[in-house]
VEXDO-963391 format. One line per field, with one value per residue: x negated, y negated, z of N, C-alpha, C in turn. Coordinates in pm, whole numbers. Layout:
residues N
n.u <- X,...
n.v <- Y,...
n.w <- Z,...
ca.u <- X,...
ca.v <- Y,...
ca.w <- Z,...
c.u <- X,...
c.v <- Y,...
c.w <- Z,...
This chain:
residues 275
n.u <- 5057,5217,5249,5313,5186,4925,4860,4703,4696,4462,4402,4615,4560,4323,4411,4586,4404,4234,4411,4464,4210,4141,4357,4497,4742,4916,5008,4999,5165,5404,5683,5564,5652,5844,5691,5499,5654,5716,5466,5408,5609,5526,5279,5366,5515,5314,5165,4954,4732,4591,4505,4261,4252,4453,4335,4121,4255,4387,4168,4043,4220,4415,4658,4779,4810,5002,5224,5240,5296,5546,5687,5661,5765,6077,6351,6620,6932,7242,7523,7730,7698,7805,8090,8243,8063,8019,8273,8289,8095,8226,8435,8333,8092,8043,8241,8136,7882,7960,7973,7725,7519,7314,7204,6984,6884,6746,6660,6505,6292,6421,6445,6563,6744,7025,7183,7129,7249,7509,7552,7529,7760,7958,7899,7953,8228,8314,8256,7998,7760,7628,7493,7307,6996,6846,6612,6450,6272,6012,5797,5710,5593,5703,5973,6057,6014,6203,6436,6445,6536,6806,6944,7152,7232,7495,7649,7684,7872,8146,8160,8051,8245,8458,8343,8323,8595,8683,8544,8687,8708,8886,8881,8831,8603,8443,8405,8178,7955,7789,7851,7623,7529,7387,7371,7448,7450,7389,7563,7414,7454,7496,7246,7074,6998,6834,6526,6287,6022,5696,5654,5517,5625,5469,5225,5254,5360,5589,5767,5958,6260,6563,6920,7044,6939,6880,6795,6827,6833,6558,6397,6418,6219,5989,5758,5821,5672,5605,5862,5942,5764,5847,6111,6058,5934,6155,6318,6164,6182,6440,6679,6799,7087,7111,7185,7129,7118,7114,7052,7309,7230,7035,6880,6860,6785,6537,6376,6172,6278,6550,6745,6758,6930,7275,7552,7741,7894,7917,7947,7900,7644,7556,7395,7324,7099,7035,6922
n.v <- -20214,-20094,-20209,-19995,-19777,-19852,-19836,-19611,-19313,-19322,-19595,-19696,-19583,-19718,-19984,-19960,-19879,-20101,-20297,-20185,-20192,-20465,-20609,-20456,-20333,-20038,-19869,-19614,-19390,-19451,-19391,-19280,-19338,-19542,-19738,-19788,-19904,-20145,-20262,-20303,-20487,-20701,-20761,-20843,-21067,-21233,-21270,-21098,-20888,-20649,-20392,-20451,-20731,-20774,-20670,-20844,-21081,-20999,-20952,-21197,-21403,-21507,-21634,-21548,-21280,-21302,-21381,-21156,-20954,-21037,-21001,-20732,-20589,-20463,-20661,-20671,-20737,-20782,-20942,-20745,-20523,-20236,-20200,-19992,-19863,-20048,-20054,-19797,-19823,-20005,-19845,-19595,-19623,-19873,-19879,-19687,-19794,-20011,-19933,-19961,-20153,-20320,-20377,-20267,-20318,-20216,-20343,-20214,-20299,-20540,-20725,-21031,-21078,-21061,-20830,-20811,-21043,-20975,-20763,-20903,-21055,-20853,-20759,-20988,-21010,-20788,-20856,-20806,-20929,-21106,-20947,-20815,-20746,-20804,-20665,-20753,-20644,-20656,-20578,-20787,-21109,-21340,-21278,-21263,-21524,-21662,-21537,-21623,-21883,-21862,-21920,-21872,-21821,-22024,-21958,-21684,-21636,-21593,-21329,-21201,-21258,-21102,-20847,-20849,-20859,-20616,-20449,-20439,-20674,-20947,-21214,-21566,-21582,-21795,-21934,-21847,-21966,-22269,-22474,-22630,-22835,-22641,-22422,-22180,-22190,-21972,-21950,-22082,-21957,-21695,-21617,-21642,-21429,-21274,-21140,-21194,-21023,-20906,-20572,-20269,-19990,-19785,-19785,-19881,-19833,-19688,-19938,-20004,-19902,-19799,-19834,-19826,-19790,-19938,-19855,-19908,-19818,-19819,-19596,-19458,-19552,-19432,-19153,-18798,-18705,-18940,-19035,-18839,-18888,-19142,-19097,-18945,-19145,-19309,-19135,-19106,-19363,-19399,-19413,-19138,-18997,-19213,-19406,-19366,-19530,-19492,-19549,-19520,-19354,-19206,-18949,-18708,-18456,-18364,-18393,-18261,-18265,-18275,-18125,-18234,-18436,-18526,-18538,-18822,-18974,-18859,-18968,-19242,-19223,-19214,-19119,-18937,-18921,-18619,-18547
n.w <- -9893,-9602,-9258,-9099,-9220,-9186,-8917,-8737,-8529,-8385,-8397,-8248,-7998,-7938,-7915,-7697,-7500,-7489,-7388,-7140,-7015,-7030,-6924,-6743,-6782,-6852,-7125,-7211,-7175,-7285,-7503,-7807,-8081,-8056,-7926,-8117,-8320,-8199,-8173,-8443,-8504,-8345,-8466,-8717,-8645,-8555,-8777,-8836,-9009,-8973,-8730,-8626,-8633,-8448,-8215,-8181,-8115,-7879,-7716,-7687,-7632,-7395,-7382,-7613,-7540,-7335,-7486,-7651,-7462,-7376,-7609,-7665,-7453,-7326,-7348,-7366,-7246,-7066,-6907,-6701,-6864,-7037,-6925,-6808,-6647,-6440,-6336,-6233,-6034,-5863,-5775,-5686,-5550,-5408,-5197,-5018,-4964,-4821,-4559,-4447,-4228,-4321,-4649,-4905,-5229,-5537,-5846,-6102,-6365,-6450,-6652,-6780,-6581,-6600,-6536,-6269,-6167,-6224,-6045,-5806,-5816,-5798,-5539,-5388,-5430,-5293,-5038,-4947,-5010,-4838,-4654,-4798,-4954,-5252,-5461,-5741,-6007,-6257,-6532,-6686,-6651,-6768,-6806,-6538,-6451,-6603,-6510,-6243,-6265,-6302,-6529,-6805,-7149,-7258,-7475,-7463,-7274,-7323,-7421,-7196,-7007,-7099,-7064,-6785,-6705,-6810,-6646,-6420,-6283,-6139,-6087,-6164,-6403,-6482,-6251,-6135,-6235,-6350,-6619,-6831,-7073,-7317,-7160,-6902,-6556,-6306,-6000,-5704,-5454,-5524,-5597,-5384,-5220,-5372,-5463,-5692,-5836,-5950,-6068,-6166,-6318,-6411,-6275,-6011,-5666,-5417,-5239,-5057,-4883,-5021,-5061,-5301,-5632,-5941,-6269,-6564,-6899,-6940,-6900,-7141,-7302,-7224,-7226,-7165,-6944,-6804,-6749,-6567,-6352,-6278,-6198,-5972,-5818,-5775,-5629,-5396,-5308,-5235,-4971,-4768,-4914,-5078,-5377,-5732,-6038,-6383,-6738,-6993,-7202,-7091,-6885,-6615,-6665,-6751,-6540,-6279,-6031,-6040,-5909,-5662,-5660,-5660,-5884,-5919,-6096,-6405,-6661,-6627,-6540,-6268,-5979,-5670,-5405,-5242,-4992
ca.u <- 5057,5291,5182,5338,5083,4793,4833,4682,4700,4338,4418,4708,4488,4226,4487,4634,4289,4190,4506,4444,4083,4134,4468,4549,4872,4894,5118,4958,5269,5528,5720,5475,5718,5906,5587,5436,5743,5707,5334,5425,5691,5439,5181,5437,5551,5192,5099,4829,4733,4530,4491,4138,4293,4530,4242,4046,4344,4409,4043,3990,4323,4510,4789,4836,4854,5128,5328,5245,5364,5687,5747,5655,5848,6219,6416,6761,7016,7362,7600,7831,7675,7878,8187,8287,7964,8045,8400,8254,8027,8329,8526,8269,7968,8051,8313,8044,7778,8019,7958,7590,7507,7223,7185,6871,6908,6633,6678,6373,6301,6540,6442,6587,6826,7171,7248,7114,7354,7635,7563,7553,7903,8032,7876,8027,8371,8341,8216,7874,7641,7560,7406,7231,6874,6827,6475,6458,6132,5987,5657,5680,5606,5791,6110,6084,6021,6333,6541,6449,6609,6950,7002,7197,7290,7640,7713,7711,7965,8275,8142,8029,8376,8533,8280,8360,8736,8694,8482,8779,8707,9012,8863,8797,8459,8375,8377,8049,7845,7813,7812,7546,7483,7396,7339,7528,7362,7454,7574,7301,7486,7482,7104,6989,6948,6760,6381,6229,5878,5639,5631,5489,5669,5364,5110,5282,5414,5703,5742,6065,6361,6682,7047,7085,6838,6917,6691,6913,6780,6412,6335,6417,6097,5877,5754,5885,5588,5621,5999,5944,5696,5928,6224,6002,5916,6287,6361,6090,6220,6579,6718,6884,7221,7109,7234,7045,7193,7028,7124,7407,7162,6925,6916,6769,6770,6397,6302,6155,6349,6691,6832,6764,7034,7408,7615,7857,7974,7832,7959,7834,7507,7532,7353,7301,6998,7102,6867
ca.v <- -20112,-20144,-20199,-19860,-19689,-19896,-19807,-19469,-19273,-19371,-19740,-19716,-19549,-19825,-20100,-19929,-19877,-20240,-20364,-20128,-20240,-20611,-20673,-20367,-20275,-19907,-19826,-19485,-19288,-19496,-19308,-19332,-19394,-19669,-19835,-19823,-19997,-20277,-20316,-20350,-20609,-20806,-20800,-20918,-21197,-21313,-21281,-21022,-20787,-20522,-20375,-20521,-20868,-20769,-20648,-20969,-21172,-20948,-20958,-21333,-21506,-21467,-21690,-21454,-21160,-21334,-21372,-21015,-20879,-21075,-20947,-20585,-20530,-20460,-20772,-20669,-20721,-20867,-20932,-20639,-20432,-20110,-20230,-19871,-19836,-20136,-20008,-19680,-19876,-20061,-19743,-19476,-19651,-19986,-19848,-19616,-19888,-20106,-19883,-19991,-20290,-20394,-20309,-20304,-20271,-20242,-20344,-20189,-20337,-20627,-20818,-21171,-21087,-21061,-20722,-20845,-21140,-20899,-20690,-21002,-21089,-20740,-20757,-21099,-20978,-20685,-20908,-20739,-20999,-21170,-20853,-20741,-20801,-20746,-20675,-20742,-20636,-20635,-20578,-20906,-21231,-21437,-21238,-21299,-21670,-21701,-21487,-21706,-22008,-21836,-21979,-21777,-21899,-22043,-21892,-21544,-21622,-21537,-21184,-21156,-21266,-20981,-20735,-20860,-20821,-20472,-20377,-20443,-20806,-21020,-21354,-21654,-21560,-21925,-21987,-21795,-22041,-22407,-22499,-22753,-22840,-22511,-22317,-22153,-22170,-21886,-22020,-22062,-21863,-21561,-21589,-21670,-21305,-21199,-21163,-21152,-21003,-20811,-20432,-20188,-19853,-19691,-19782,-19924,-19728,-19720,-20058,-20024,-19796,-19861,-19759,-19818,-19829,-19948,-19859,-19876,-19840,-19836,-19463,-19411,-19599,-19357,-19011,-18713,-18698,-19065,-19034,-18753,-18957,-19256,-19041,-18912,-19272,-19354,-19043,-19140,-19499,-19399,-19360,-19020,-19026,-19333,-19390,-19401,-19555,-19500,-19589,-19427,-19259,-19146,-18823,-18649,-18315,-18328,-18414,-18138,-18278,-18306,-18058,-18311,-18535,-18480,-18626,-18896,-19001,-18812,-19060,-19369,-19188,-19251,-19001,-18963,-18837,-18524,-18546
ca.w <- -9787,-9486,-9128,-9047,-9272,-9145,-8776,-8712,-8388,-8324,-8379,-8136,-7875,-7911,-7868,-7563,-7411,-7474,-7298,-7006,-6959,-7024,-6851,-6639,-6817,-6914,-7211,-7266,-7169,-7348,-7617,-7912,-8200,-8017,-7896,-8244,-8389,-8135,-8214,-8582,-8499,-8291,-8568,-8821,-8588,-8539,-8906,-8832,-9115,-8931,-8585,-8588,-8603,-8323,-8104,-8161,-8042,-7743,-7641,-7671,-7619,-7290,-7417,-7710,-7468,-7267,-7590,-7693,-7357,-7379,-7731,-7671,-7348,-7362,-7279,-7402,-7128,-7068,-6784,-6699,-6976,-7013,-6820,-6738,-6543,-6325,-6278,-6151,-5915,-5775,-5721,-5630,-5475,-5314,-5072,-4928,-4922,-4726,-4422,-4398,-4173,-4409,-4776,-4989,-5366,-5627,-5991,-6163,-6506,-6448,-6766,-6744,-6461,-6619,-6461,-6127,-6136,-6228,-5919,-5701,-5824,-5739,-5394,-5328,-5434,-5192,-4908,-4906,-5056,-4727,-4581,-4899,-5012,-5386,-5512,-5887,-6051,-6399,-6576,-6764,-6572,-6836,-6772,-6398,-6444,-6658,-6421,-6121,-6291,-6302,-6650,-6907,-7260,-7248,-7590,-7431,-7162,-7364,-7421,-7059,-6940,-7138,-6994,-6643,-6690,-6837,-6534,-6307,-6219,-6155,-6053,-6275,-6422,-6493,-6117,-6090,-6296,-6390,-6758,-6848,-7211,-7386,-7064,-6783,-6441,-6207,-5872,-5613,-5347,-5579,-5620,-5269,-5159,-5475,-5471,-5820,-5819,-6047,-6031,-6285,-6289,-6452,-6184,-5874,-5578,-5332,-5159,-4960,-4888,-5079,-5067,-5441,-5730,-6082,-6372,-6678,-7032,-6935,-6912,-7282,-7367,-7168,-7262,-7063,-6826,-6729,-6697,-6449,-6243,-6234,-6122,-5840,-5748,-5729,-5522,-5275,-5268,-5190,-4840,-4783,-4965,-5159,-5514,-5846,-6161,-6500,-6858,-7050,-7292,-7016,-6820,-6517,-6701,-6773,-6416,-6201,-5902,-6068,-5814,-5538,-5681,-5699,-5981,-5869,-6217,-6515,-6774,-6592,-6502,-6128,-5902,-5529,-5341,-5151,-4857
c.u <- 5127,5208,5197,5227,4945,4759,4823,4694,4577,4345,4507,4637,4389,4295,4533,4520,4236,4280,4487,4319,4082,4238,4530,4687,4849,5018,5094,5066,5406,5556,5649,5547,5778,5800,5518,5522,5730,5572,5344,5503,5607,5340,5246,5470,5432,5117,4966,4837,4684,4524,4359,4170,4370,4435,4159,4129,4363,4285,4006,4094,4429,4651,4859,4887,4985,5244,5348,5324,5514,5758,5758,5739,5994,6293,6566,6844,7140,7438,7712,7823,7733,7979,8234,8191,7992,8178,8376,8182,8129,8403,8454,8150,7987,8132,8225,7936,7830,8002,7820,7585,7417,7202,7060,6890,6789,6681,6539,6382,6418,6548,6470,6700,6977,7242,7235,7224,7491,7657,7591,7700,7988,8020,7952,8178,8409,8300,8085,7749,7560,7467,7323,7107,6853,6684,6482,6317,6123,5837,5614,5700,5700,5937,6147,6098,6156,6446,6556,6530,6760,7020,7030,7256,7443,7716,7750,7827,8103,8269,8128,8159,8459,8476,8325,8505,8755,8634,8572,8781,8839,9003,8840,8646,8381,8343,8241,7930,7889,7765,7739,7482,7499,7378,7447,7429,7438,7450,7462,7330,7480,7335,7018,6933,6873,6613,6331,6078,5826,5625,5619,5523,5562,5260,5143,5361,5542,5672,5853,6158,6495,6804,7095,6971,6901,6792,6760,6845,6632,6344,6326,6290,5972,5876,5804,5804,5604,5762,6005,5878,5780,6050,6178,5983,6051,6338,6294,6126,6363,6591,6796,7027,7229,7143,7130,7133,7095,7115,7212,7343,7045,6973,6814,6735,6624,6313,6290,6219,6497,6786,6838,6864,7167,7467,7738,7951,7886,7834,7883,7688,7470,7507,7331,7195,7065,7052,6743
c.v <- -20169,-20131,-20058,-19765,-19725,-19855,-19657,-19440,-19325,-19522,-19769,-19692,-19660,-19950,-20079,-19933,-20018,-20314,-20315,-20186,-20391,-20672,-20585,-20311,-20145,-19864,-19687,-19379,-19341,-19406,-19361,-19400,-19531,-19776,-19881,-19923,-20138,-20342,-20376,-20480,-20726,-20856,-20883,-21058,-21291,-21332,-21208,-20905,-20650,-20514,-20437,-20665,-20874,-20757,-20773,-21068,-21128,-20967,-21101,-21440,-21461,-21519,-21601,-21328,-21184,-21326,-21227,-20933,-20909,-21013,-20795,-20517,-20546,-20564,-20778,-20643,-20808,-20848,-20829,-20550,-20295,-20129,-20108,-19832,-19920,-20102,-19888,-19723,-19928,-19950,-19633,-19505,-19760,-19956,-19774,-19710,-19987,-20062,-19914,-20134,-20380,-20311,-20361,-20236,-20309,-20235,-20331,-20215,-20431,-20721,-20960,-21188,-21077,-20950,-20744,-20942,-21071,-20827,-20786,-21043,-20978,-20740,-20871,-21068,-20873,-20731,-20853,-20821,-21058,-21077,-20766,-20818,-20728,-20772,-20650,-20750,-20613,-20639,-20714,-21034,-21334,-21406,-21287,-21450,-21719,-21658,-21574,-21834,-21987,-21889,-21871,-21859,-21905,-21970,-21747,-21527,-21569,-21384,-21130,-21160,-21142,-20858,-20732,-20813,-20671,-20388,-20375,-20575,-20877,-21164,-21436,-21647,-21690,-21986,-21942,-21869,-22185,-22424,-22633,-22751,-22701,-22394,-22299,-22125,-22092,-21954,-21982,-21958,-21718,-21519,-21593,-21544,-21216,-21239,-21107,-21138,-20901,-20671,-20353,-20043,-19749,-19676,-19812,-19818,-19774,-19844,-20088,-19903,-19859,-19770,-19741,-19868,-19829,-19938,-19815,-19916,-19880,-19701,-19415,-19455,-19527,-19215,-18927,-18707,-18824,-19077,-18955,-18821,-19071,-19208,-19001,-19038,-19321,-19266,-19081,-19279,-19506,-19350,-19230,-19062,-19159,-19303,-19434,-19417,-19571,-19531,-19479,-19320,-19188,-19028,-18786,-18505,-18272,-18348,-18284,-18148,-18311,-18240,-18129,-18426,-18466,-18583,-18691,-18929,-18970,-18908,-19190,-19349,-19245,-19123,-19039,-18867,-18748,-18531,-18634
c.w <- -9664,-9359,-9072,-9092,-9217,-9002,-8754,-8563,-8316,-8299,-8259,-8003,-7838,-7858,-7724,-7462,-7384,-7373,-7154,-6939,-6936,-6929,-6743,-6664,-6894,-6992,-7269,-7266,-7212,-7468,-7742,-8029,-8170,-7993,-8025,-8322,-8330,-8164,-8354,-8585,-8447,-8396,-8677,-8771,-8575,-8670,-8912,-8930,-9067,-8779,-8537,-8550,-8470,-8204,-8075,-8079,-7897,-7655,-7602,-7637,-7519,-7320,-7520,-7639,-7395,-7365,-7633,-7590,-7358,-7498,-7727,-7564,-7386,-7280,-7309,-7277,-7144,-6938,-6802,-6823,-6943,-6899,-6741,-6627,-6419,-6258,-6187,-6024,-5814,-5701,-5642,-5539,-5369,-5188,-4970,-4876,-4819,-4581,-4364,-4342,-4258,-4535,-4846,-5125,-5452,-5771,-6053,-6313,-6528,-6567,-6717,-6642,-6478,-6541,-6311,-6084,-6135,-6096,-5804,-5699,-5763,-5588,-5325,-5323,-5330,-5051,-4856,-4934,-4940,-4651,-4677,-4941,-5145,-5431,-5663,-5942,-6201,-6424,-6628,-6681,-6635,-6809,-6632,-6382,-6494,-6565,-6297,-6142,-6283,-6426,-6754,-7022,-7251,-7360,-7562,-7333,-7202,-7364,-7279,-6978,-6972,-7069,-6847,-6621,-6712,-6724,-6410,-6233,-6241,-6106,-6179,-6295,-6427,-6356,-6064,-6150,-6325,-6533,-6767,-6986,-7275,-7290,-6958,-6670,-6335,-6070,-5776,-5506,-5395,-5589,-5494,-5201,-5260,-5470,-5603,-5802,-5920,-5987,-6161,-6253,-6323,-6342,-6038,-5797,-5507,-5249,-5059,-4966,-4924,-5069,-5211,-5528,-5869,-6167,-6501,-6809,-7031,-6962,-7056,-7356,-7318,-7223,-7143,-6933,-6740,-6673,-6567,-6329,-6188,-6155,-5982,-5755,-5693,-5615,-5390,-5222,-5215,-5046,-4864,-4815,-5040,-5304,-5618,-5969,-6276,-6622,-6915,-7139,-7222,-6934,-6712,-6553,-6710,-6647,-6338,-6062,-5924,-5967,-5679,-5546,-5707,-5794,-5918,-5984,-6337,-6633,-6748,-6552,-6364,-6049,-5756,-5477,-5236,-5009,-4850
């Protein structure tokens, strides 16, 4: 019998409730099918046969929960992911942001920081990094700890260089990092204006006002109700005429405040708060 068959809706609800009560993380409004697949993957990785075994581990082993959280949250990211998106940022957003004396940018769901570092490079190339504060947040403490180091696997840098060039970059990409053994370390001056901190989109509130918010490829893991709440959170966190960037497969169509945004680039999924 497969794990897929063994996990009933009731089992899922019990696991979600246990995590909520024991650790304060609420996965109740994540898209059920996607979340169930990740539970199954976690159980397989831990060699657990039943959800009872999973609950025992979650209840009694905080170290297991840290691993579980790292495994179940979405950590897929890369530098200059979707180069056309970054090209649109260069052309349609950064020239306007250049008129602000101080910039505040929020990367919500930043994973291990690759897209944050990409934005820092763009800002430096436009002469804006020195007056920008970047707030990079994630649900997963392990992601944030890794992001703070500025370390990226060196093996990925060839692909990231191509992404950078396709995004309109014309500098020597290798000048933005130092190669050391199997790792690339992002230059310190690119990281000095970045604050990595925990924030849970499900439960946490507005904490600042921003000219630009990134939340790319996170909303797809939420159900429609939670997506709507998170879009409202972003709207309330944006300064008037501030920009919102979401993932290529994501949409504002299901939000009850979609008419409060104007489309800046429909393909790149860049929007602007109207008022």
